[in-house]
N, C-alpha and C positions, 0 to 999 in steps of 0.2 A: 504493499499498500503505499500512500503517499508520504506516510509519517517515517518509513524505515529508510528512505534515502535521502542524503544529504543534497542541498542544493548550492549551485555556485554562490559564493559569497559568503556561505556559512563559516563561521569561526569555530575552531576547535580547540578547546583548552586553552583558549587565549593567544594561541600562536600559529595555528594551520588554517589558512585562508582556502577553501574549497575552491577549484578552477573548473574541474570536470571529472565526470565520470571516467575510469580507464579500463577496468574489467571486473568480472563478476566471478567469485569463487564458492568452493563450498561452505568456507567459513564466514565470507561476508564480500562485501564491495572494496574495490581498490580505487582511489581517487587521485588526480594531480592536484596537489596544494602548493601553496607556496608559505615558507615557514618565516613569519614576521619575528622580529624586525630584519633579519638576514637577508630576505628576498631570495632564499635558497627555494628551488623547486624539488619537491619530493614525491614519493608514492606513499599515499596514506591508506593503510589497510584499516578498514573499520568491520568489526564483527557485526554479524546479523542479529537486528534487534530479538529475533525469537530464541537465539542461542543464548542472549546474555542472561535470560530468566534461568538458565540452567547451569547452576554451580558448577557442575563437571566440565561444561564448555569454556566457561570463564577461566577456570583453573588451566585447562588445556591451552587456551589462548596466551595467557599470561605466562605460561611455562614457555611456549614458544618464544615468546619475547625475551625472557630471562636467559634461555637457552643460546639463541642466535645472537643475541648481542654480546656474548662472550667469544663469537667467532670472529677472527680478523683476516683469514685468508683472502687475499685478491680475488681468486676465484669463487668466493661465497659473497651473497648481497650483502651490503652493510645496512645493520640496523642502526638508526640514529636516536630513537626515542619512541618510548612506549609508556601507556598508562590509561586511566579511566578518567573520561572527562564528564562533566557534569550531564545528567540524563541518562546515565549509564551507558555512555558510548566508549567502548573499548577500541584503542587504536594502536597501531605499529607504525611508526615512520620509517621509511626506507629510503636509500638514495634511488633517485629516479633514474632507471636504464634507457639507453637508446639502442635499438636494433631488433631482433625478432626472436620468438621462441624456436627450438629445435623442432617443435611441431609443425611450426609455420614453413621452416627450412624444408623438412621432410616433404610436406603437402606439396612444394612448389618443385622439389628436385627429384623425388620419387625415392632415390638412394643416394648415398655418398661414395665418394672415393675411400679407398682403404687410408690413404694419408689422412685426409679430413676427420674421417671418423675416429682415427686413432688419437689425433690432436685433441678432439673433442672429449674423448673418453679420458685422456691424461689429465686434461685439465679439470673434469668432474672428479675425478679420483684424487687430486689433490686438495680439493675442497674436503671431500669426504675424510682424507686422512686426519686433518686438523680436527674436524667435528668428532670424529671417533676417539681420537685423544682425549678430547673434552668430556667425552661419554655422551655426545649428541648422535643418535642415530636418525637420519632422513625418514626413513619409513615409507616415502612416497615418490621415488625417483620416478620421473616419467618426462617424455619429451616437452609437455607444457611447463614443466619446472625446471629446465636448461634454457638458459638465455644467452643469446649469442651477438655480440657487438664485432662491428669491424672496427679496428683502431688503425688510425695511420701509421703505416709502415711496420705495423706489428701483426698483421694478418688478423685472424679471428680469435675473439677473446671470450672466454665462457664465464658465466655467473650461475650458480646453483641458487635458485629460488626456494621460498616456502618449505623450510623446515616445519612444515604446518602442523604434523602431528608428531613432531619429534617428541621424544620422551628422554628426559635427563636419566641417565643410570644412577640410581641414588644409592646403590649398594642393596644390602638386605632389607634395610628399613624403608626402602622406597615404596610408593604406593602404586599398584597398577591402576593406570588411567584408562585403560581400554575396558570398556565394562565387558562384563563376562560374555563371551559368544558376540560381542561387538568387534569386528575387525575393521581397521582403518587401511587404507590402501586402495590400489588400483590392479584389478585383477590381471591384466594382461603382463604386469612387471613385478607381480607379488611371489615373494620366497614361498617355499611350502611350509617353511615353519613359521611365517608371519600368517598364512592362510589358516592354519593350526591354533592360532593365538597363544603360541609359545612365547616364552622369554626370548626378546632378541638381542643379538649383538650386530657389529657392524657387517659380519659376512653377509647378513639379509640385504644390505644396501649394495654389496658386491655382486649378488645374485641378479639383483635388478639392473645394475651395470651390464652385466653380461647381455641381459636382454636387449639392452638399449643399443649396444654394439652390434649384436646380431640383426636388429630392425634397421640401423643406419647402412648396413652391407647389403641386407636383402630386400629391403623396401616395404618389408611387412613384420610383424611380431611372429614368433615361432609357433605360439599356442593361441588359438582364438576359437572359440565355439560359440554357439548361438545365445548361451545365456552366461552370466558371470559365474555362477556356480559350476559351469561346465569347464569354463577357462581355468578355474582354479583346479578343478580335477585333472586336467590334463599337464599342469604344472607338478602335481603330486604324482602321477602313475605313467604318463608317457615318455617314450625315450626321447632323446632329443634329436630334432628333425635335422637332415645335413642340409648345410649351405649349398645353393645353387650357383653363388657367384664364383668367378676364380680368383683365389686369393694366392698371394706369394707364400710360398712354404716356411718363411720364417714367422 
């Protein structure tokens, strides 16, 4: 409804002036905003109103902010600020990126050369290496969450977005944020252990990374059924299908 979206000119938390809507995600909307008085443009992610009433979602949202603000790798999107504004508006301010998602790139190109694919995967892996060292697991790697900019003289530069359902590994006393039987993630990229709602470590992200590499080379994901559950079961049970593309032996 009208009340759930912010309008251009709205001021959030006394410092973020909304310019325009940018994108819509599972957790909420993303806007382009200007941070006053700096005049710096940011991406402002605002949690859906209907989720704010759910304490579990609020905890997860703020945990995302805390977790990701501890990450400083150049291949990870920079979180600048987060908090709760009056009217129960939960927000995260992030650097505003220019470029396109890997999803958009694949839509246009179909598939990528080995060199480009390996370059992208290497940069994502470096982002994950820092996150895993700090106990943060991404849990939802997919082409929409990998952003590609072209930097003058540097070629393509990758940023990993949306450690959205990242769960800080708190050790034994940590609480399980995933509700019993409620699995977060995307079936096409989800590791078997994540689909089984088991305790995860960084290797679950590496599984998703392997699926991404496959998709970049092949132009499609290895497992796709007509239903999400069917796809999940293929990941559990089916052999790895052979790649059809010619790859260098190395």
